[in-house]
C-alpha positions as CSV (number, residue, x, y, z in Angstrom):
1,M,-239.7,34.5,-52.4
2,E,-242.7,32.2,-52.8
3,L,-242.9,29.5,-50.2
4,Y,-242.9,26.6,-52.7
5,E,-239.9,28.1,-54.5
6,G,-238.1,28.4,-51.2
7,L,-238.7,24.8,-50.3
8,L,-237.2,23.7,-53.6
9,S,-234.3,26.1,-53.6
10,R,-233.0,25.9,-50.0
11,R,-229.6,24.3,-49.8
12,S,-227.1,23.7,-47.0
13,I,-224.5,26.4,-46.9
14,R,-221.1,25.7,-45.4
15,K,-219.1,28.8,-46.5
16,Y,-219.8,32.1,-44.8
17,N,-218.5,35.6,-44.9
18,P,-216.6,35.8,-41.6
19,E,-216.8,39.6,-41.5
20,K,-220.6,39.9,-41.4
21,T,-222.6,39.6,-38.3
22,L,-226.3,39.4,-37.3
23,S,-228.0,41.7,-34.7
24,K,-229.9,40.4,-31.8
25,D,-233.1,41.5,-33.4
26,E,-232.3,39.7,-36.7
27,I,-231.6,36.5,-34.7
28,L,-234.8,36.8,-32.7
29,E,-236.7,37.2,-36.0
30,L,-235.3,33.9,-37.2
31,I,-236.2,32.2,-33.9
32,R,-239.7,33.7,-34.1
33,A,-240.2,31.7,-37.3
34,A,-238.7,28.6,-35.8
35,S,-241.2,28.9,-32.9
36,Y,-244.1,28.6,-35.3
37,A,-243.2,25.0,-36.1
38,P,-245.8,22.4,-35.3
39,S,-245.2,20.3,-32.2
40,A,-246.9,17.3,-30.7
41,H,-250.0,18.4,-28.7
42,N,-248.7,22.0,-29.3
43,K,-246.4,21.7,-26.4
44,Q,-243.7,23.9,-28.0
45,P,-240.9,22.4,-26.0
46,W,-238.1,24.1,-27.9
47,H,-235.3,26.2,-26.5
48,F,-232.7,28.0,-28.6
49,L,-229.1,28.5,-27.5
50,V,-227.5,31.3,-29.5
51,L,-223.7,31.3,-29.9
52,Q,-221.9,34.2,-31.4
53,D,-218.5,34.3,-29.7
54,K,-215.9,33.5,-32.4
55,E,-213.8,31.4,-30.1
56,V,-216.8,29.3,-29.2
57,L,-217.7,28.9,-32.8
58,R,-214.1,27.9,-33.6
59,T,-214.0,25.2,-31.0
60,L,-217.4,23.8,-31.7
61,R,-215.9,21.0,-33.7
62,S,-214.5,19.6,-30.5
63,V,-218.2,19.1,-29.4
64,Q,-219.5,18.0,-32.8
65,P,-216.7,17.0,-35.3
66,W,-218.7,17.9,-38.4
67,T,-219.0,21.6,-37.6
68,S,-215.6,22.9,-38.6
69,F,-217.2,25.5,-40.9
70,A,-219.0,27.1,-37.9
71,K,-215.9,29.2,-37.3
72,D,-216.9,31.6,-40.1
73,A,-220.7,31.7,-39.3
74,A,-222.3,34.9,-38.0
75,C,-223.9,32.7,-35.3
76,V,-224.9,29.2,-34.4
77,I,-228.2,28.3,-32.9
78,V,-228.5,25.0,-31.0
79,V,-232.1,23.9,-31.3
80,C,-233.1,22.0,-28.2
81,A,-236.3,20.4,-26.8
82,D,-237.0,19.9,-23.2
83,E,-238.0,16.3,-22.7
84,E,-240.2,17.1,-19.8
85,E,-242.0,19.9,-21.7
86,T,-242.6,17.8,-24.8
87,F,-245.5,15.4,-25.3
88,H,-244.4,12.1,-23.8
89,R,-245.4,8.9,-22.2
90,E,-243.0,8.3,-19.3
91,K,-244.4,4.8,-18.6
92,E,-243.9,3.7,-22.2
93,G,-240.5,5.4,-22.4
94,W,-241.0,7.7,-25.4
95,N,-241.3,11.4,-26.2
96,Y,-241.5,13.7,-29.2
97,A,-238.4,15.9,-28.3
98,Q,-236.4,15.0,-31.3
99,I,-239.3,15.4,-33.7
100,D,-240.4,18.7,-32.2
101,G,-236.9,20.0,-32.2
102,A,-236.3,18.9,-35.8
103,L,-239.5,20.7,-36.9
104,A,-238.3,23.9,-35.3
105,A,-234.9,23.5,-36.9
106,Q,-236.5,23.1,-40.3
107,N,-238.5,26.3,-39.8
108,L,-235.3,28.0,-38.8
109,L,-233.5,26.8,-42.0
110,L,-236.4,28.1,-44.2
111,A,-236.4,31.5,-42.4
112,C,-232.7,31.9,-43.0
113,H,-233.2,31.1,-46.7
114,A,-236.1,33.5,-47.0
115,K,-233.9,36.3,-45.4
116,G,-231.0,35.6,-47.9
117,L,-228.9,33.9,-45.2
118,G,-227.1,30.6,-45.5
119,A,-227.6,27.9,-43.0
120,C,-226.7,24.3,-42.4
121,F,-228.3,21.7,-40.1
122,C,-225.6,19.8,-38.2
123,G,-226.9,16.9,-36.1
124,A,-226.8,16.6,-32.3
125,A,-229.5,14.0,-31.3
126,P,-229.5,11.1,-31.4
127,M,-225.7,11.0,-31.0
128,P,-225.0,10.4,-27.3
129,M,-221.5,11.8,-27.4
130,V,-222.6,15.1,-29.0
131,I,-225.6,15.4,-26.7
132,D,-223.4,14.9,-23.6
133,N,-220.7,17.3,-25.0
134,L,-223.3,20.0,-25.6
135,R,-225.0,19.6,-22.2
136,Q,-221.6,19.8,-20.4
137,K,-220.1,22.6,-22.4
138,F,-223.1,24.9,-22.2
139,N,-224.5,23.8,-18.7
140,M,-227.8,22.4,-20.1
141,P,-230.2,20.8,-17.8
142,A,-230.4,17.0,-18.0
143,T,-233.9,17.3,-19.5
144,M,-232.7,19.5,-22.4
145,L,-232.1,17.5,-25.6
146,P,-229.9,19.3,-28.1
147,V,-231.4,18.3,-31.4
148,A,-229.6,20.3,-34.0
149,I,-226.7,22.7,-34.4
150,V,-227.6,25.2,-37.1
151,T,-224.8,27.4,-38.5
152,I,-226.0,30.7,-39.9
153,G,-224.3,33.4,-41.9
154,Y,-224.0,35.3,-45.1
155,P,-223.3,32.8,-47.9
156,E,-220.0,32.8,-49.7
157,E,-221.0,29.9,-52.0
158,E,-223.9,29.1,-54.2
159,P,-224.5,25.4,-54.3
160,K,-225.8,23.8,-57.5
161,V,-229.5,23.2,-57.7
162,P,-229.9,19.4,-58.0
163,A,-232.1,17.7,-60.6
164,D,-235.7,17.1,-59.7
165,R,-235.6,15.0,-56.4
166,L,-239.1,13.5,-56.9
167,N,-238.6,9.8,-57.3
168,V,-241.9,8.3,-58.2
169,E,-240.5,4.8,-57.4
170,K,-240.6,5.9,-53.7
171,V,-244.2,7.0,-53.9
172,H,-246.7,4.3,-52.8
173,W,-250.4,4.6,-53.3
174,G,-252.5,2.7,-50.7
175,S,-249.8,0.2,-49.6
176,F,-246.2,-0.8,-50.3
């Protein structure tokens, strides 16, 4: 698939074939693509928590309520960014963890699409309850910021392709 075509045709998939699985090598190939995302100052602060246990996937909705469909996924990858590893200004109180993690998650979504897999981005950061739940349930260090919960599997649905999303009224040339 051509990259541009993939960008325009990728959709969130929430229905998966619960019988199909992914091998460790297949998952690592997806994570390899995620690891090629840009990051501030090329710090590459991402970490990836791979979840495949069906009971864990079934109960994930107790951690993040909008992940009920994770139960049928082949796996879930929690994309995280270490707030100490990411580019940051401690004195000014900011860092790029959410942005770096989101960029890695987008690469992961595109890699899934290119491989014929379905995937869905489910938010973690900036929701404090979800962040705390994930850190506690999976023994994450305090500096580890879970950015996204990405469900991945073999699609059992084919979402409609929307009309052209380009809205020229939202394009501003030179100033607003």
